N, C-alpha and C positions, 0 to 999 in steps of 0.2 A: 429182120431188116433194121439197120441203125436209124435212130431218130435224127431228124434234121433240126439243127438249132438255128432259128431265124433271128435270134437276138443279136443286136449289134455288138461287135467286138469292142473291147476297151480301147483299142487303138483308133477305131473309127469314131467312137464317142468322143475321145480326146480331140481328134482332128476337127470334128464338127463343132465342139465347144470353142476351140481356139479360133475358128473362122467366125463364129457368132459373137464373140466378145468384142467390145469396142477397142479402139486403139489404146495401147498401154499408156501413152502420154496423156491422153484425155482422162483416163482412169486416175492416174497419179494427180493430175490437176484437181479433179473433182474431190478426191479423198483429202488432199491438202486443204482445200477450201473447207471441207467438213471439219477437219481437225482444228483449223483456225476458228471456225464458228463455235465449236464446242468449248474451246479454250476461253472464248470471250463470253461464254454463257448464253449463246444464241442457238436457235434451232439449226438443224442441217439445211444448207442451201439447196435449192431445187436441183442443181446439177449433181450434187452428191446423192440426193434421193433418187435421181434418175439412173445414175450408175448402179446403185444398189438394187434397184428394181430390175434393171436390165440383167444384172448378174443372176438374180433369182429366176428370171424368166428363162435364161439360157440353161440353168441347172434343171429347171422343170422340164424344158423341151427335150434336153439331152441327158437323161439320167444315166448315171454310171452303170455299166454292165457288171453283174455279179460274177 
C-alpha cells in the first residue's frame, strides 16, 4: 500500500505565507525607516522590528516543505 504524505505542498506553503505576510507597502516603509535609522547611527525603529518579527513568525508557522 502506498504511503500517504500529509505534509503541505510547497505551493500551499507559499500561498499561506503570502496571505500571512503584511502589505508590501507597509514592509517597504518599515524597512526604509530601518535603513534611515541605521544610517544615522540609531537603533531600528519599532515598526521595523515589528516587521522583522512578523516575518520570522510567518516563516516559523509555515516552514517550507522539503
